Every structure is written in structure tokens, then in C-alpha cells.
TORROMI-842000 format. One record per residue (C-alpha): residue number from 1; chain; z, x, y. Coordinates in Angstrom, 2 decimals, always signed. Example, Ala and Ser with C-alpha at 12.3 -4.5 7.8 and 13.67 -1.06 7.14 Angstrom:
2
nr 1&kette A&up +7.80&east +12.30&north -4.50
nr 2&kette A&up +7.14&east +13.67&north -1.06
% end
This chain:
418
nr 1&kette A&up -48.62&east -14.17&north +14.28
nr 2&kette A&up -46.65&east -11.29&north +15.73
nr 3&kette A&up -42.95&east -12.07&north +15.89
nr 4&kette A&up -40.48&east -9.82&north +17.68
nr 5&kette A&up -37.07&east -10.16&north +16.06
nr 6&kette A&up -34.11&east -10.27&north +18.41
nr 7&kette A&up -31.26&east -7.78&north +18.10
nr 8&kette A&up -27.95&east -9.10&north +16.81
nr 9&kette A&up -24.56&east -7.71&north +17.79
nr 10&kette A&up -20.92&east -8.36&north +16.99
nr 11&kette A&up -18.75&east -9.60&north +19.86
nr 12&kette A&up -15.68&east -11.04&north +18.12
nr 13&kette A&up -13.54&east -10.56&north +15.01
nr 14&kette A&up -10.75&east -12.54&north +13.38
nr 15&kette A&up -8.82&east -12.22&north +10.13
nr 16&kette A&up -6.01&east -13.73&north +8.07
nr 17&kette A&up -5.36&east -11.38&north +5.15
nr 18&kette A&up -2.78&east -10.30&north +2.57
nr 19&kette A&up -2.32&east -7.17&north +4.70
nr 20&kette A&up -1.53&east -9.00&north +7.92
nr 21&kette A&up -2.55&east -11.89&north +10.11
nr 22&kette A&up -4.87&east -10.87&north +12.92
nr 23&kette A&up -7.24&east -7.93&north +13.32
nr 24&kette A&up -4.70&east -5.35&north +14.59
nr 25&kette A&up -2.31&east -5.94&north +11.67
nr 26&kette A&up -5.14&east -5.97&north +9.13
nr 27&kette A&up -6.69&east -2.71&north +10.36
nr 28&kette A&up -3.33&east -0.94&north +10.68
nr 29&kette A&up -2.50&east -1.75&north +7.06
nr 30&kette A&up -5.94&east -0.66&north +5.87
nr 31&kette A&up -5.81&east +2.77&north +7.46
nr 32&kette A&up -2.24&east +3.27&north +6.24
nr 33&kette A&up -3.10&east +2.41&north +2.64
nr 34&kette A&up -0.82&east -0.62&north +2.29
nr 35&kette A&up -1.04&east -2.71&north -0.87
nr 36&kette A&up -1.01&east -6.48&north -0.40
nr 37&kette A&up -0.13&east -7.20&north -4.05
nr 38&kette A&up +3.17&east -8.71&north -5.11
nr 39&kette A&up +4.58&east -11.31&north -7.47
nr 40&kette A&up +3.22&east -14.80&north -6.85
nr 41&kette A&up +5.46&east -17.10&north -4.83
nr 42&kette A&up +3.30&east -20.24&north -4.61
nr 43&kette A&up +3.96&east -21.49&north -8.17
nr 44&kette A&up +5.94&east -20.68&north -11.32
nr 45&kette A&up +4.19&east -17.82&north -13.13
nr 46&kette A&up +6.55&east -17.59&north -16.11
nr 47&kette A&up +3.93&east -18.49&north -18.70
nr 48&kette A&up +0.95&east -16.75&north -17.09
nr 49&kette A&up -0.52&east -13.47&north -18.31
nr 50&kette A&up -0.89&east -12.27&north -14.70
nr 51&kette A&up +2.12&east -12.90&north -12.49
nr 52&kette A&up +0.98&east -11.29&north -9.24
nr 53&kette A&up -1.70&east -11.58&north -6.57
nr 54&kette A&up -2.47&east -10.61&north -2.99
nr 55&kette A&up -1.04&east -13.66&north -1.23
nr 56&kette A&up -0.87&east -14.16&north +2.52
nr 57&kette A&up +2.36&east -13.01&north +4.12
nr 58&kette A&up +4.24&east -15.01&north +6.75
nr 59&kette A&up +1.47&east -17.55&north +7.19
nr 60&kette A&up +2.96&east -20.85&north +8.33
nr 61&kette A&up +0.35&east -23.54&north +9.13
nr 62&kette A&up +2.76&east -25.17&north +11.58
nr 63&kette A&up +2.51&east -22.09&north +13.78
nr 64&kette A&up -1.09&east -23.16&north +14.43
nr 65&kette A&up -1.32&east -26.90&north +13.75
nr 66&kette A&up +0.76&east -30.00&north +14.31
nr 67&kette A&up +2.38&east -31.01&north +11.03
nr 68&kette A&up +0.29&east -34.16&north +10.76
nr 69&kette A&up -2.90&east -32.20&north +11.39
nr 70&kette A&up -1.99&east -29.47&north +8.91
nr 71&kette A&up -1.64&east -32.06&north +6.16
nr 72&kette A&up -5.27&east -33.08&north +6.67
nr 73&kette A&up -6.48&east -29.54&north +5.98
nr 74&kette A&up -6.68&east -27.61&north +2.73
nr 75&kette A&up -5.31&east -24.08&north +2.98
nr 76&kette A&up -8.83&east -22.62&north +2.89
nr 77&kette A&up -9.71&east -24.64&north +6.00
nr 78&kette A&up -6.47&east -23.80&north +7.78
nr 79&kette A&up -7.04&east -20.07&north +7.49
nr 80&kette A&up -10.74&east -20.46&north +8.37
nr 81&kette A&up -9.84&east -22.15&north +11.64
nr 82&kette A&up -7.17&east -19.56&north +12.47
nr 83&kette A&up -9.50&east -16.59&north +11.83
nr 84&kette A&up -12.36&east -18.24&north +13.72
nr 85&kette A&up -10.07&east -18.93&north +16.68
nr 86&kette A&up -9.13&east -15.25&north +16.90
nr 87&kette A&up -12.82&east -14.28&north +16.76
nr 88&kette A&up -13.85&east -16.82&north +19.40
nr 89&kette A&up -11.08&east -15.69&north +21.73
nr 90&kette A&up -11.96&east -12.05&north +21.08
nr 91&kette A&up -15.58&east -12.77&north +22.01
nr 92&kette A&up -14.58&east -15.06&north +24.92
nr 93&kette A&up -17.22&east -17.41&north +23.54
nr 94&kette A&up -15.73&east -20.80&north +24.42
nr 95&kette A&up -16.38&east -20.43&north +28.15
nr 96&kette A&up -18.44&east -22.08&north +30.84
nr 97&kette A&up -22.02&east -20.94&north +30.81
nr 98&kette A&up -22.30&east -20.75&north +27.03
nr 99&kette A&up -24.75&east -23.38&north +25.76
nr 100&kette A&up -22.77&east -25.05&north +22.98
nr 101&kette A&up -25.96&east -26.54&north +21.56
nr 102&kette A&up -26.99&east -22.98&north +20.66
nr 103&kette A&up -23.77&east -21.79&north +19.04
nr 104&kette A&up -23.43&east -22.43&north +15.32
nr 105&kette A&up -21.12&east -21.85&north +12.37
nr 106&kette A&up -22.21&east -20.55&north +8.99
nr 107&kette A&up -19.27&east -20.31&north +6.62
nr 108&kette A&up -18.85&east -19.09&north +3.06
nr 109&kette A&up -16.46&east -19.88&north +0.25
nr 110&kette A&up -16.78&east -19.51&north -3.47
nr 111&kette A&up -14.62&east -22.49&north -4.41
nr 112&kette A&up -13.34&east -24.37&north -1.35
nr 113&kette A&up -10.40&east -26.78&north -1.54
nr 114&kette A&up -8.98&east -25.95&north -4.96
nr 115&kette A&up -5.37&east -26.53&north -3.88
nr 116&kette A&up -6.20&east -30.06&north -2.74
nr 117&kette A&up -8.02&east -30.83&north -5.99
nr 118&kette A&up -5.10&east -29.61&north -8.11
nr 119&kette A&up -2.51&east -31.55&north -6.09
nr 120&kette A&up -4.48&east -34.79&north -6.23
nr 121&kette A&up -5.16&east -34.52&north -9.96
nr 122&kette A&up -1.52&east -33.70&north -10.69
nr 123&kette A&up -0.54&east -36.88&north -8.89
nr 124&kette A&up -3.12&east -38.95&north -10.72
nr 125&kette A&up -2.25&east -37.56&north -14.15
nr 126&kette A&up +1.48&east -38.14&north -13.56
nr 127&kette A&up +0.87&east -41.83&north -12.86
nr 128&kette A&up -0.13&east -44.82&north -14.96
nr 129&kette A&up -3.86&east -44.35&north -14.51
nr 130&kette A&up -4.06&east -46.34&north -11.30
nr 131&kette A&up -6.26&east -44.39&north -8.88
nr 132&kette A&up -4.05&east -43.59&north -5.91
nr 133&kette A&up -5.81&east -40.83&north -3.99
nr 134&kette A&up -5.22&east -39.56&north -0.50
nr 135&kette A&up -7.98&east -40.78&north +1.86
nr 136&kette A&up -8.36&east -37.15&north +2.97
nr 137&kette A&up -8.87&east -35.95&north -0.61
nr 138&kette A&up -12.65&east -35.52&north -0.36
nr 139&kette A&up -12.79&east -34.34&north +3.27
nr 140&kette A&up -10.14&east -31.70&north +2.46
nr 141&kette A&up -11.90&east -30.60&north -0.71
nr 142&kette A&up -15.53&east -30.12&north +0.24
nr 143&kette A&up -16.58&east -26.59&north +0.96
nr 144&kette A&up -18.53&east -27.26&north +4.15
nr 145&kette A&up -15.56&east -28.86&north +5.89
nr 146&kette A&up -14.17&east -25.55&north +7.20
nr 147&kette A&up -17.28&east -24.99&north +9.31
nr 148&kette A&up -17.17&east -28.61&north +10.39
nr 149&kette A&up -13.63&east -28.22&north +11.71
nr 150&kette A&up -14.52&east -25.02&north +13.57
nr 151&kette A&up -17.47&east -26.71&north +15.26
nr 152&kette A&up -15.38&east -29.73&north +16.27
nr 153&kette A&up -12.62&east -27.54&north +17.71
nr 154&kette A&up -15.01&east -25.95&north +20.22
nr 155&kette A&up -17.87&east -28.44&north +20.45
nr 156&kette A&up -20.35&east -25.91&north +19.02
nr 157&kette A&up -23.39&east -27.99&north +18.06
nr 158&kette A&up -25.79&east -25.34&north +16.74
nr 159&kette A&up -26.71&east -24.76&north +13.07
nr 160&kette A&up -23.77&east -25.56&north +10.81
nr 161&kette A&up -23.70&east -25.16&north +7.04
nr 162&kette A&up -21.97&east -23.30&north +4.24
nr 163&kette A&up -23.05&east -20.65&north +1.75
nr 164&kette A&up -21.95&east -20.55&north -1.88
nr 165&kette A&up -22.80&east -17.48&north -3.93
nr 166&kette A&up -19.43&east -16.75&north -5.56
nr 167&kette A&up -18.03&east -13.46&north -4.26
nr 168&kette A&up -21.11&east -12.82&north -2.12
nr 169&kette A&up -20.70&east -16.09&north -0.19
nr 170&kette A&up -19.45&east -14.84&north +3.16
nr 171&kette A&up -21.88&east -11.91&north +3.19
nr 172&kette A&up -24.65&east -14.45&north +2.63
nr 173&kette A&up -23.25&east -16.37&north +5.60
nr 174&kette A&up -23.44&east -13.23&north +7.76
nr 175&kette A&up -27.04&east -12.59&north +6.72
nr 176&kette A&up -28.01&east -16.19&north +7.44
nr 177&kette A&up -26.38&east -15.88&north +10.86
nr 178&kette A&up -28.32&east -12.67&north +11.47
nr 179&kette A&up -31.61&east -14.37&north +10.67
nr 180&kette A&up -31.00&east -17.53&north +12.70
nr 181&kette A&up -30.26&east -15.43&north +15.77
nr 182&kette A&up -33.10&east -13.00&north +15.10
nr 183&kette A&up -35.55&east -15.88&north +15.00
nr 184&kette A&up -34.26&east -17.37&north +18.24
nr 185&kette A&up -32.74&east -20.45&north +16.58
nr 186&kette A&up -29.29&east -19.77&north +18.06
nr 187&kette A&up -27.62&east -17.59&north +20.69
nr 188&kette A&up -24.46&east -17.02&north +18.67
nr 189&kette A&up -23.14&east -17.83&north +15.20
nr 190&kette A&up -19.56&east -17.70&north +13.95
nr 191&kette A&up -19.92&east -16.33&north +10.42
nr 192&kette A&up -17.40&east -15.59&north +7.74
nr 193&kette A&up -15.54&east -17.06&north +4.84
nr 194&kette A&up -12.22&east -18.22&north +3.50
nr 195&kette A&up -10.67&east -18.61&north +0.07
nr 196&kette A&up -7.32&east -19.93&north -1.14
nr 197&kette A&up -7.25&east -20.10&north -4.92
nr 198&kette A&up -4.01&east -18.35&north -5.82
nr 199&kette A&up -3.12&east -21.38&north -7.90
nr 200&kette A&up -2.34&east -22.26&north -11.50
nr 201&kette A&up -6.02&east -22.96&north -12.13
nr 202&kette A&up -7.21&east -19.88&north -10.26
nr 203&kette A&up -4.94&east -17.43&north -12.08
nr 204&kette A&up -5.23&east -19.25&north -15.40
nr 205&kette A&up -8.99&east -19.51&north -15.21
nr 206&kette A&up -9.58&east -15.86&north -14.39
nr 207&kette A&up -7.02&east -14.86&north -17.04
nr 208&kette A&up -9.00&east -16.84&north -19.60
nr 209&kette A&up -12.05&east -14.76&north -18.64
nr 210&kette A&up -9.98&east -11.57&north -18.98
nr 211&kette A&up -11.06&east -10.68&north -15.43
nr 212&kette A&up -7.63&east -10.06&north -13.90
nr 213&kette A&up -5.36&east -7.07&north -14.13
nr 214&kette A&up -2.26&east -7.77&north -16.20
nr 215&kette A&up -0.25&east -4.83&north -14.85
nr 216&kette A&up +2.86&east -6.94&north -14.27
nr 217&kette A&up +5.13&east -3.92&north -14.39
nr 218&kette A&up +3.65&east -2.53&north -11.16
nr 219&kette A&up +1.64&east -5.07&north -9.13
nr 220&kette A&up +1.20&east -2.90&north -6.05
nr 221&kette A&up -0.81&east -0.34&north -8.02
nr 222&kette A&up -2.70&east -2.85&north -10.17
nr 223&kette A&up -5.95&east -2.77&north -8.20
nr 224&kette A&up -7.34&east +0.63&north -9.23
nr 225&kette A&up -11.04&east +0.96&north -8.40
nr 226&kette A&up -12.66&east +3.96&north -10.11
nr 227&kette A&up -9.48&east +4.86&north -11.99
nr 228&kette A&up -9.81&east +5.53&north -15.72
nr 229&kette A&up -7.14&east +2.94&north -16.52
nr 230&kette A&up -8.39&east +0.07&north -14.33
nr 231&kette A&up -7.96&east -3.22&north -16.15
nr 232&kette A&up -9.35&east -5.94&north -13.88
nr 233&kette A&up -9.17&east -7.21&north -10.33
nr 234&kette A&up -6.22&east -8.63&north -8.37
nr 235&kette A&up -6.82&east -12.09&north -6.96
nr 236&kette A&up -6.41&east -12.42&north -3.21
nr 237&kette A&up -6.58&east -15.09&north -0.53
nr 238&kette A&up -7.51&east -15.02&north +3.13
nr 239&kette A&up -10.20&east -15.43&north +5.74
nr 240&kette A&up -12.46&east -13.37&north +7.98
nr 241&kette A&up -14.58&east -14.43&north +10.94
nr 242&kette A&up -17.27&east -12.55&north +12.87
nr 243&kette A&up -19.02&east -13.69&north +16.05
nr 244&kette A&up -22.66&east -12.64&north +15.89
nr 245&kette A&up -24.60&east -12.86&north +19.12
nr 246&kette A&up -28.08&east -12.17&north +20.40
nr 247&kette A&up -27.98&east -8.84&north +22.22
nr 248&kette A&up -29.43&east -9.95&north +25.57
nr 249&kette A&up -27.26&east -13.09&north +25.56
nr 250&kette A&up -24.16&east -10.96&north +25.04
nr 251&kette A&up -25.19&east -8.59&north +27.84
nr 252&kette A&up -25.88&east -11.42&north +30.29
nr 253&kette A&up -22.45&east -12.90&north +29.90
nr 254&kette A&up -20.68&east -9.55&north +29.98
nr 255&kette A&up -19.37&east -9.66&north +26.43
nr 256&kette A&up -17.97&east -6.53&north +24.85
nr 257&kette A&up -20.34&east -5.40&north +22.11
nr 258&kette A&up -18.32&east -4.09&north +19.18
nr 259&kette A&up -21.15&east -3.16&north +16.81
nr 260&kette A&up -24.72&east -4.00&north +15.94
nr 261&kette A&up -25.67&east -5.83&north +12.74
nr 262&kette A&up -28.68&east -3.76&north +11.78
nr 263&kette A&up -29.78&east -5.63&north +8.67
nr 264&kette A&up -28.95&east -7.33&north +5.43
nr 265&kette A&up -30.30&east -7.53&north +1.91
nr 266&kette A&up -30.16&east -10.02&north -0.95
nr 267&kette A&up -30.98&east -9.78&north -4.64
nr 268&kette A&up -30.17&east -11.18&north -8.07
nr 269&kette A&up -29.24&east -9.36&north -11.26
nr 270&kette A&up -30.94&east -12.02&north -13.42
nr 271&kette A&up -28.90&east -10.61&north -16.28
nr 272&kette A&up -25.58&east -12.24&north -17.24
nr 273&kette A&up -23.15&east -14.97&north -16.26
nr 274&kette A&up -20.35&east -12.63&north -15.22
nr 275&kette A&up -21.21&east -9.04&north -16.18
nr 276&kette A&up -23.17&east -6.76&north -13.85
nr 277&kette A&up -26.48&east -5.26&north -14.85
nr 278&kette A&up -25.52&east -2.13&north -16.82
nr 279&kette A&up -27.91&east +0.05&north -14.83
nr 280&kette A&up -26.96&east -1.56&north -11.53
nr 281&kette A&up -30.46&east -2.91&north -10.98
nr 282&kette A&up -29.41&east -5.82&north -8.73
nr 283&kette A&up -27.07&east -3.55&north -6.76
nr 284&kette A&up -29.84&east -0.99&north -6.36
nr 285&kette A&up -32.28&east -3.62&north -5.12
nr 286&kette A&up -29.88&east -5.19&north -2.65
nr 287&kette A&up -29.00&east -1.89&north -0.99
nr 288&kette A&up -32.69&east -0.91&north -0.80
nr 289&kette A&up -33.44&east -4.33&north +0.71
nr 290&kette A&up -30.68&east -3.96&north +3.30
nr 291&kette A&up -31.91&east -0.51&north +4.34
nr 292&kette A&up -35.50&east -1.75&north +4.61
nr 293&kette A&up -34.41&east -4.76&north +6.64
nr 294&kette A&up -32.49&east -2.50&north +9.01
nr 295&kette A&up -35.38&east -0.03&north +9.28
nr 296&kette A&up -33.00&east +2.71&north +8.13
nr 297&kette A&up -33.02&east +5.50&north +5.57
nr 298&kette A&up -30.25&east +6.33&north +3.08
nr 299&kette A&up -29.33&east +9.41&north +5.11
nr 300&kette A&up -28.49&east +7.15&north +8.07
nr 301&kette A&up -25.46&east +5.71&north +6.24
nr 302&kette A&up -22.08&east +7.41&north +6.62
nr 303&kette A&up -19.78&east +4.99&north +4.80
nr 304&kette A&up -20.16&east +2.47&north +1.98
nr 305&kette A&up -17.52&east -0.22&north +1.62
nr 306&kette A&up -18.18&east -0.96&north -2.03
nr 307&kette A&up -17.65&east -4.16&north -3.97
nr 308&kette A&up -15.35&east -2.00&north -6.12
nr 309&kette A&up -13.33&east -4.69&north -7.87
nr 310&kette A&up -11.46&east -2.41&north -10.32
nr 311&kette A&up -13.22&east -3.76&north -13.40
nr 312&kette A&up -14.34&east -1.41&north -16.18
nr 313&kette A&up -18.03&east -2.40&north -16.04
nr 314&kette A&up -18.47&east -3.35&north -12.38
nr 315&kette A&up -17.34&east -0.09&north -10.83
nr 316&kette A&up -19.64&east +1.98&north -13.04
nr 317&kette A&up -22.64&east -0.26&north -12.42
nr 318&kette A&up -22.22&east -0.11&north -8.64
nr 319&kette A&up -21.77&east +3.65&north -8.48
nr 320&kette A&up -24.82&east +4.13&north -10.70
nr 321&kette A&up -26.85&east +2.10&north -8.20
nr 322&kette A&up -25.42&east +3.97&north -5.21
nr 323&kette A&up -26.36&east +7.34&north -6.70
nr 324&kette A&up -29.88&east +6.11&north -7.39
nr 325&kette A&up -30.34&east +4.77&north -3.82
nr 326&kette A&up -28.77&east +7.66&north -1.94
nr 327&kette A&up -29.81&east +10.64&north -4.04
nr 328&kette A&up -28.38&east +13.94&north -2.80
nr 329&kette A&up -27.16&east +12.31&north +0.42
nr 330&kette A&up -24.56&east +10.46&north -1.65
nr 331&kette A&up -22.36&east +13.57&north -1.46
nr 332&kette A&up -22.29&east +13.28&north +2.34
nr 333&kette A&up -21.19&east +9.63&north +2.26
nr 334&kette A&up -17.66&east +8.26&north +2.18
nr 335&kette A&up -17.17&east +5.53&north -0.40
nr 336&kette A&up -14.11&east +3.32&north -0.51
nr 337&kette A&up -12.91&east +0.05&north -1.98
nr 338&kette A&up -10.59&east -1.82&north +0.35
nr 339&kette A&up -9.99&east -4.25&north -2.54
nr 340&kette A&up -7.53&east -1.64&north -3.75
nr 341&kette A&up -5.36&east -2.96&north -0.90
nr 342&kette A&up -6.46&east -6.55&north -0.21
nr 343&kette A&up -7.23&east -7.62&north -3.74
nr 344&kette A&up -10.37&east -9.66&north -4.35
nr 345&kette A&up -10.76&east -12.57&north -1.91
nr 346&kette A&up -13.74&east -14.00&north -3.81
nr 347&kette A&up -15.92&east -15.88&north -1.30
nr 348&kette A&up -14.03&east -14.38&north +1.64
nr 349&kette A&up -14.28&east -10.79&north +0.39
nr 350&kette A&up -17.56&east -10.07&north +2.17
nr 351&kette A&up -16.20&east -11.19&north +5.53
nr 352&kette A&up -13.02&east -9.10&north +5.54
nr 353&kette A&up -14.88&east -6.10&north +4.10
nr 354&kette A&up -17.60&east -6.44&north +6.74
nr 355&kette A&up -14.81&east -6.37&north +9.33
nr 356&kette A&up -13.41&east -3.20&north +7.74
nr 357&kette A&up -16.89&east -1.67&north +7.92
nr 358&kette A&up -17.33&east -2.68&north +11.57
nr 359&kette A&up -13.96&east -1.21&north +12.50
nr 360&kette A&up -14.81&east +2.03&north +10.73
nr 361&kette A&up -17.70&east +2.46&north +13.18
nr 362&kette A&up -15.42&east +1.60&north +16.12
nr 363&kette A&up -12.60&east +3.99&north +15.22
nr 364&kette A&up -14.50&east +6.63&north +13.17
nr 365&kette A&up -12.03&east +6.20&north +10.35
nr 366&kette A&up -12.81&east +5.38&north +6.72
nr 367&kette A&up -10.07&east +3.29&north +5.02
nr 368&kette A&up -8.91&east +4.70&north +1.70
nr 369&kette A&up -9.19&east +3.70&north -1.92
nr 370&kette A&up -5.55&east +3.64&north -2.98
nr 371&kette A&up -4.00&east +3.61&north -6.47
nr 372&kette A&up -6.00&east +6.43&north -7.98
nr 373&kette A&up -4.08&east +8.20&north -10.73
nr 374&kette A&up -6.51&east +9.35&north -13.43
nr 375&kette A&up -10.08&east +10.54&north -12.99
nr 376&kette A&up -12.72&east +8.64&north -14.92
nr 377&kette A&up -15.32&east +11.00&north -16.41
nr 378&kette A&up -17.91&east +8.26&north -15.85
nr 379&kette A&up -17.98&east +9.25&north -12.17
nr 380&kette A&up -19.39&east +12.41&north -10.63
nr 381&kette A&up -16.36&east +14.37&north -9.33
nr 382&kette A&up -18.36&east +15.41&north -6.27
nr 383&kette A&up -18.41&east +11.82&north -4.96
nr 384&kette A&up -16.01&east +11.14&north -2.09
nr 385&kette A&up -14.17&east +7.93&north -2.98
nr 386&kette A&up -11.74&east +8.45&north -0.06
nr 387&kette A&up -8.83&east +8.44&north -2.47
nr 388&kette A&up -5.25&east +8.04&north -1.28
nr 389&kette A&up -5.62&east +8.46&north +2.50
nr 390&kette A&up -7.95&east +7.33&north +5.28
nr 391&kette A&up -10.38&east +9.99&north +6.48
nr 392&kette A&up -11.47&east +10.70&north +10.04
nr 393&kette A&up -15.21&east +11.19&north +10.37
nr 394&kette A&up -18.08&east +10.05&north +12.52
nr 395&kette A&up -19.24&east +6.67&north +11.22
nr 396&kette A&up -22.50&east +5.79&north +12.94
nr 397&kette A&up -23.46&east +3.26&north +10.26
nr 398&kette A&up -21.62&east +1.54&north +7.42
nr 399&kette A&up -22.97&east -0.48&north +4.52
nr 400&kette A&up -20.90&east -3.21&north +2.85
nr 401&kette A&up -21.64&east -4.52&north -0.66
nr 402&kette A&up -20.61&east -7.81&north -2.26
nr 403&kette A&up -21.64&east -9.05&north -5.68
nr 404&kette A&up -20.86&east -12.43&north -7.26
nr 405&kette A&up -20.71&east -14.10&north -10.66
nr 406&kette A&up -24.17&east -15.34&north -11.58
nr 407&kette A&up -25.67&east -12.06&north -10.41
nr 408&kette A&up -25.70&east -12.81&north -6.66
nr 409&kette A&up -25.82&east -9.67&north -4.52
nr 410&kette A&up -25.61&east -9.26&north -0.74
nr 411&kette A&up -25.34&east -6.16&north +1.46
nr 412&kette A&up -25.05&east -5.75&north +5.23
nr 413&kette A&up -25.32&east -2.72&north +7.51
nr 414&kette A&up -23.41&east -2.33&north +10.77
nr 415&kette A&up -23.88&east +0.50&north +13.25
nr 416&kette A&up -22.49&east +1.68&north +16.54
nr 417&kette A&up -23.99&east -0.22&north +19.49
nr 418&kette A&up -26.69&east +1.51&north +21.50
% end
């Protein structure tokens, strides 16, 4: 059977990030190299090895929800709804003439309602053993509930589910949205992810794994991708939303097409619980798969928004894979890690980094990798990591990588609309 896949474009964006709430604030901070890291304000960090994170700034749920409604939502759902609302308004999707039976939501999160779980268990453990739980405990906790709330807000009745693949979750959601639309199963999908785990358990758990930077003397420079003295990632929180739409559907309703989602790839390391494959085999495969899916060659890519977490092993593994995929063309490509500014948003990382990649094609600007102080001899000095400052260049196509614990890898490619 011959099947003609439909083209998929981007018509709306939304973000709630440690660099600013809303797309304009987020992008402005990215191109100006602003660090979102600071000392944690959500709980007492006195006894913790890491005392800082990339928390949201000036996010008040009551600016968006009635107080009673806000209390029914975990923070990861609150920020999902806010980002999705910006994207839907940007795309002008909730209008007459849009068939709501053919608009879906595919959402990603690595952990979901951790704050709710911690609060409820604190209450239970402080009591006499009598189970007194909030009736909204489970509905606030479950990971799929963010997408459920988004669908109920707009009456979008198309495909609705959630993706969980650790830090690759929201990129998986984008790829699933791409495929549902390609196959004609939906006209539009709101894709993305949210994460809110800057908590005692989140910081303590990642500290126990020795995954986090402990640079408490200088939090703003702690996320140092590709720097010789990198010592772990900086935990972040936030949300990103992307409206994907079938090309002809977007044209018919007069939507502004921001970019085209050319393709996506998936792979597994099949190697280790938390460490990357030392030769970057999974990263190599996922980028090759994304290029093949997009019908593109390595030389078609101008910018790679890398996973680039600022871990000793991860950065080397990813760059090894990039050099293998791109060969000599790698010296013509800009590489940058926006995690140097946002921190690592876990399941939401793919969404906000996909947005950064999309905007690079819109504005022909590559956001920088900040916090570089000492060259690491592991890396070829001819590579352009876009250190320190954003660089103006033509970005016809950008590739975004996300890799998760368990060896889950996902890559997407966005290009200028044509």
C-alpha cells in the first residue's frame, strides 16, 4: 500500500521557563546569555549538597487560575496549562471552523506530580497513621492529567495521552504528534512537556546519584557544558508547548506557519541505567534516524541544540556521536547547549529546546553556550560550540537532541517553512 505522509508544520509556541514566562521573554534571555540558576527558594536547602537550581521566576498560579482551581492542580499541570494556552492563542487554534474532534494533546513529563506526592506523604507521616488524603491527591499526581486538563479547557477531543521516557519525554511527545498528523489521524496536536521537581526529593535524589553540580559558591556559572571543570547538571523546572498542524489544514485556515517539523528519530542505548554509551552509539543512531526520517543529509543541518547536560561522560559521548554523523560538515555547524542557561528541565527539556531550535530558524540566531572557562582537550578545538555569545547565521534547519536515563534517545529536525 502506497501511503503519502502529510506535511507537519508549527503554528504556535508557548513556554514557562526559568529564563522568563512566555516566548518573548524566554527567547530574549536565551540570545542574551542569561543564566536562570540561583539559590533555591522553595524549601530549606541548609543540609543539601546542592543548594541551587533553575527555578521559575515570578510565576504566581493565581495570575492564571482561581485560588480554588489552582489548589486542584500540581505545579507541573499549572505550568503545562499556561504554556499550552500561550501556544493555542499564538496559533489561533481555538476558533470556529476548527474540528475539535481532530485536535489532540500529547504531553510529556519524566515524573509528573512530585510536589503533590511529597506534600501528601508529609501530612500522612506527621499524623497517627490514619489515612487522611486529599480527594485530589491521585488526580493531581498522575502524569497524564496535564494533557487531560488542556483538552478540557478547549474541548479538544482528538488523541490524548502522555509520553514517559525520562529526559526525552517531551521530544517523544513531539514525534508522536508528528506521526499522528502525518498519518491523517489528527489535524493538529498540542505537544510538549512540563516538569516541577525542584523539591527535597528531587534535589536529594539526584544528589544521591552524584548527578548534580555542587558549585554552591557560584550557581549562575554551575551549568558548564563542554568545560573541563563541569561537575554535573543544574536541575530546572518549566514547561514548553508546540502546536503541530497538518500543512494544508494550516493554510486553509490562514494560520501563520512558523516552521516545518521535518522529521524525528528514536533509539535506545541498551547499555546502562544512567550512563551514556561511551561511544555514543544510541546518540549516533538517533540522529541518523532523524535525518533519514526527514529525508535530509548531514550537510543540510546548520545548528544542533545538543542534550549537553554538563556531565563529564554525557557531553563527550554526544560530541563523539555528532562527529561520527556529520563528518567534515561538523565544522560548518553551530552547536550549543541552552541547558547552560535553563538548567535541565528533565521531561520538559525537549520541548523548550525544540522551541529554541525553532526560533533559531525564525531569527537566524544561534543561542550561546554560556559558562565556558577552560577548554577540555577531549573536544576538537575546531568545533563551534557557540561559546559566550549568540551568533548570527542562516539557520535553514536545526536538529535538537534529548537523551534520558534508561538509554532513551529522541531527536527532531525543524526547518524554515517552504
